Each structure stands twice: as structure tokens, then as C-alpha cells.
C-alpha angles and dihedrals in degrees: 000000000000122000120251128247109223120186127198113193125174149142120283112276091019093117092253098140091044091056094043088054091048093049091049089053092050099048117072116229096017136139128208119214118185118202127249089047098207101190095070122088091256092039088059091058091047090050091055091047091051097044103034113063090193092059102096127201130162115250090247093052092047093050092050090050092054089051091047088052088058091050090053088065100035097094091049092048093052092046093054092047091051089050091058097257125135119236121201118199125206099200127347139169097328091060089051092053099042095047092049092048091050092055102054148297111308104183126061090254137083090224111107092207089059087055092050092049090051093049094044097048100076090057096055108123098031118125113271118228117251089215126023123190124185122199113207138176134202113256094251092051089046091053090049095055118103135222101060128153103040096117138023098275101034099103123121094224091053093046089058088059092045089053091054091049093049090053089055099050107033112111117240095252093064115117106231118202119190103208096192111138090354121129121230088255093051092052092046090052092052091049090048092055093049095048094046094051097045106052102127120172108219129123124295110276125211134207108262 
């Protein structure tokens, strides 16, 4: 039996990383991968881009780097799944697309679908999650959360745009959890129910 690929996406300050870590603790023989993975060669470039405001990259270049970072880990993810291990992802391709869409146009077209197609293309062939969860917040609650401004994209105003872009691009089978007024334990319980009830055992699927 192969392992399962579980993705937790979410807005900044939604508790996404906390829930990914808790799920990793709860599932035996599991591995947590947080994107961007900053220890790889490409991840180190991304880390500088995110933490150094003077380090300039075009939006297209930045997007391709984030995709390349996912490809750096793809072989390891597939190997773990085939060995029966679970892999839990903290962010993945949907974050890459939503954040890039929120920044600006990236294709030479005014058509948003052309932008989406351009952004999606580099990730074709990556393993597709068996279960995807998205943690979201109402705009007022998003504005009330603390800890903004530590890195390039961690701005409340920008996160509002990111929320809108996520809502446009997430596929219909994504499990959306509104974490407004929920404790960490309540969100954890909801995730546990979804994961327990959705553990199919078919072949690995890939983005096409």
C-alpha cells in the first residue's frame, strides 16, 4: 500500500503550519515538507528573495523559482509515497499560483485565464495530493491577526488579494475549513475527520 500525499494550504496567519505539524505528529511514518524548502540550492535563492527587500526578481522569475523548488523535492516525495510513507505538504502549487496572480499580470495578455495557464504550466508532472485542505479566514478576522510584515508577502493588504485568487483557482474537491473563531484543537479535529474518511488507495496522480 502506498503512502498518501496530504496538502494543507491556507492564508498567512490561518494556522496552516501549526495544523500541518500537528497532523505530522499524529500520523505514524509521515514526513512534513514546508514549501518553499529553503535548504535546497534553489530554496536558498528563494529565502534571500523573501527576506531581503533589496533582492529584486521579476515576477516571472520568482514564480519559476518557486516551481523549481517543488521539483527539487518531487523525486523524494514520490519515493516516500511508494515506500508506504505519508507526506504532508505545508503549501504547494496552489500557493504558487495564487501568490503570483495576486502580484501582477505575468503573461502578455489581459486575459486572466492566460495568466493562470502560464502559472500552472511549470508544475505539470508534479505529484497531485490525495487530500487537499484549505484554511481560510473572513477578511475582518484576517485583518485582526498579528505578526504581519516579517517577509516580502506578509502584508495584510496583499493577503486580501491572495485570498481572492485562492478562491478562483482551487479545484472543487478541496476541503475548505473556515477557521474563524475556532480553536487549534477544533481545527485539528475537523482535519482529522477529513483525512480519516478520505484515505483511498489508488495509484499516484500527477498534475496534467
